[in-house]
N, C-alpha and C positions, 0 to 999 in steps of 0.2 A: 314858924311858918303859919300864915293865915289859913283860915278854913277854905277860902277860895283857891289859894295856891295848892293846898293839900288835895282838894277835889280835882283840880286841873291836872295835878301830877298823877292821880289815880286814873283819870280818863286817858291821859297820855300813855300810861303803862298798859291800859286795856287795849288802846288802839295799836300800840306796838306789838302786843301779844297777838292781836287779831291779824295784823299784817304778817307776822312771823308764821302763824298757822297757815295763811294763804300761801306764802312762799314755800312752806314745807309740803303742802298738798300739791302744788304745781310741780315742785321738784320730784316728788314721789311719782306723779303721773308720767313725767319724762323718763324716770327710771323704768317704769313698767313698759312704756312704749319702746324702749331700747331693746326689749326682748320679744317684740312682735315681729315675726319674720315675714319677709316677702313671700307670697305663695309660689311665685315663679322661680325665684332664686333663693331657696330657703337657708342661705348662710348669711344673708344681709338683712338687717332690720329695716323697718319703715323709717327709722331715724337715720340709719346709715345711708339710705337712699336719698334722704333730704326731702321726702314727701310730707313729713309732718312739719307744717309751717309754723304752727303756734299751738299753745295749750294755755287756756285761761279759764277762770271761774265764770260760770254762767248761772247766776242765782245760787242754788244749793248744789249744782252739778258742775261738771267739767265740760268745756267745749274744746274739741280738737279740730284744727283746721288742716285739711289735707289738700295737697296739689297732686293729682294723678300724673303719672309719667307721660301720658298722653290722653286726650279726651275719650278715646275709644278703648282704653285699656280694659281688657276683660277681668282683670284681677281687682279692679277698684271696689266692687261690692264685697269681695272676700276680705280685702284689707280693712274696709270700713267695719265689717262684722268682727274681725279680729281685734281691732282697736277697742270697740265697744265691750267685747267680752273680757279682754284683759283688764281694762279699767274697772269694769263691774266686779270681776273676780277679786280685784285688789281692794274693793270696798270704796272706790272713789266715785261711784255713780251718784246720781244719774249722769249719763254721758250723751252728749249730742255731738254729731260730726257734721262739719260744714265743708263742702268741696269748694275750693278756690282755684279757678283755672287761669287766673291772670295775677301776676306774671306766669307765663308758661314754665313748667318744670324744665330743667336742663341737667344734663349729666354733670355739670360743674357743681351741682349741689350734693353729689355723692361725697361723703366724708373720706378722708385719707384712710381711716380704718375700714370703711366700706370697700374701697379700692383694694386694700390688702386682702380682705376676706374674699373678694371676687377672684383675685390672682391665686390665692391658696386653694380655692375651689376648682381652679382650672379654667377660669374665664378671664381673658385679657381685659383689664379695666379700660374705660374710655380715656382718651387724652382730653385736653381742653376742647370745648366746643368752639368751632370757628364760625362766628356769627357775623364776620366782617362783610359778607355779601348778602346778608339778610336771609340766608338759608339756614334753617334750624337743623334739618336732617337731610342727608344725601341718600338717595336710593340707588344712585349710580356712583361709581368710583370717581373721586376727584382727580384732576389732571396729575397732581403730584402724589404718587403712592406713599402712604404712611407705612413706615416699617414698624411692625408690631413685634414685641418680645413674646416669645413662647412662655406661657405661664408655668410650664413644666421644667424646661431646661434653660430658659432665659436667652435663647438664641434669637437673633434678629433675622435669620434666614427663614422667613415665613411667607406664605402665599394665601390669598383669599380663594376659597373654593366656591362659596356661594354668598350672595349679598344678604341672605336671610338664614338665620339659624333656627333654633327651636321656638323663638319668638321673633316678632318683627323688629324688636330693638337690638337684636344680636345678629352678627354675621358669622359664617363658618370659615375657619382658617385651618391651615395645616403647617406644621413645622417641618421644614426640609431637613433639619439637623437630627431630630429625634423621631420624626415620622408620625408624631401624634397629632390628631385633629384637636382643635379647641375653638371655643366661641369667643367672639370679641363683642363687648358691650359697646354699641355704636355711640359716638359722641353726638349729642343733640342739644 
C-alpha cells in the first residue's frame, strides 16, 4: 500500500469513528429523552407524545427540536426545562432547545406505545385526527358521535359528560357499563 493510500485509509477510519461517535451521542440523547415525562400526563414521555421532532449536534452540544402540542400549552416551559436537565444530567450538554410550531403537532404523532400508556393510565387515547374539513380540533361534538372504548372495562357504552377535562386537550366521559368516569385525549 502506498503512503498516500495508507494515510487516506487512516483518515477514512478516523472519519468513520467520528461519525459513529456522533451517531452514538444522538442515539443516547434519544434514549434519555424517552424517559422525560410529560408534566400533565406523567405516564407518557415527550417522545411518546411525538413532540420531540429532532435531535442533532449543534457544535459541541445537542439541539433538540420540540413542537408543542399547541402554541399556548402551559407545559411547554416545563417540558423544555425537563429536556435540558435530563440531557445535561446525562453529560450530553450543552443543550439548546428550539421550538418549531410548523407543521403543527397532531395527536397522530402519539406513538402506539404512548396510546397504550394512556389507556393503561385510564385515559382513552385519541383516534385518528380528521383533518378532511380543515378543522384541527373540535370544541363542539361532530355530527356523527364517536364511540369510545372505556379504558377500564373496554365497553363502547360510553357518554361524554363535558367537552373539557382536566386540560383543554381532554374531554370527560363516563362508561355506562362500569360507571367509571374517564378522560379522552381529543384528536387534533
